N, C-alpha and C positions, 0 to 999 in steps of 0.2 A: 473445703473448710469454710466458717463462718466467718462473717465479717466479726471486726475487731468489737468486742459489746462494750467500750466506755475508753475516755481517757481519759484520765485521774490528771490530768494537766503535765503542762511539758514539764521537766524539771533539767537546768542545764547548767554547764560546769560556767564560770564567768571564765574571763581572761587572768583573773585572780588567783582561777584556782576552787573558792567558795561554790557554795551553791545560788541559786539568786529563782524564784518564782515573781511571776508579775504583779506589778503593786508590792514591791518590798523597796524602794525607794532605789534602783541600780538603776544606772543607763542603759540604754538599751545599746548592747553588744554588736558589735562593728561583724557585717556579714560579705560577703559577695552575692553578687544577683543571683546564681546561677544556689549558690549553699540556704538563702535566703527563699526559693524557688522550692527548692526540694524541701525547706521547712512545712511551706506551707502546703505544698503537696500533700506529706503524710499525713496531713491533718484530714482526708476521703478518710483513711484506714476507718473513721471514726464509723459507730452504725449510728450512731441518730443524727440528727440534724440540730438541736442544742450540742452534743459533744464538738459533734464537729466547727460549731463555729467559736464555742471556749477556747479551742485547740488555735484559731486562725486570728484569734483576741490574742491569746498570750504569745504567739509567735510575732506577731504585732506590738506586742509590748514590750520582751524579751529584745528584740531585735531589729538591727539598722542596717539599708544596701548602704552599704560602702568598699574600701579592700576586704578581698578575701581573708578568713581567717582559718589560716594553717594549722589549728591546736583544734578546730568543730572538726568533732567526729563523726564523720560521714562512710558511707558501707556502702552497697551493692550488692548484694546476692539477687540468687533469681529472674534477674530481669529491674530490681524495684530497688532507691537508690532512698538512705535515711540517714539523717544527720539529728545530731545531740545522741542525751542521752534516752534511753528509751520506758519512760513508766511501762509496765507490765500487768495484764489484770492476773487473775488469782488462774484460773484458767490457761493464760499466754503462759506463766514461770511453767505450768504440770505439761506442758506445750513444749517448751523450749529443755525441761529436764528432759524427758521422753526423748527427744532428737538428742539432746550431750550423750546418753545413757548408751546410742545409739552407735556413736562416735561421731558427729555431728560437733563443730568445733561451736562454739557457747555465739560467739559473734551472729554468726549464721542460723542458728538458731533461734534467737533472740529476733532480727529482721522478717524474718520466716514464720515465726508466730506472730509477733506480730501487726500484718500485712497482712496475713495467709487463711487466721484462725479463726 
């Protein structure tokens, strides 16, 4: 499968439950060291240097290392761990829909299509 075509931007749910985006004035969300490492690592699935850099910048703006955030949605499928809300491209959404139509759980399809397509 081809690499992810672009990272449209990380969208995360803040501790208060509302959406946050880079530069919106919300203080960085505190996450554990391993969670932070996962968030940065998942940026490698972007297919261009610009998209990877944008992803890493957003992680640095939205998160800081501190206490582990038990409410952060982290999951591992096919040996790949991701955290937070994944923004899927059109082709990744189609991939996820095809997978769920074949009986794969949405969470698994989402991760596999995000990281492997």
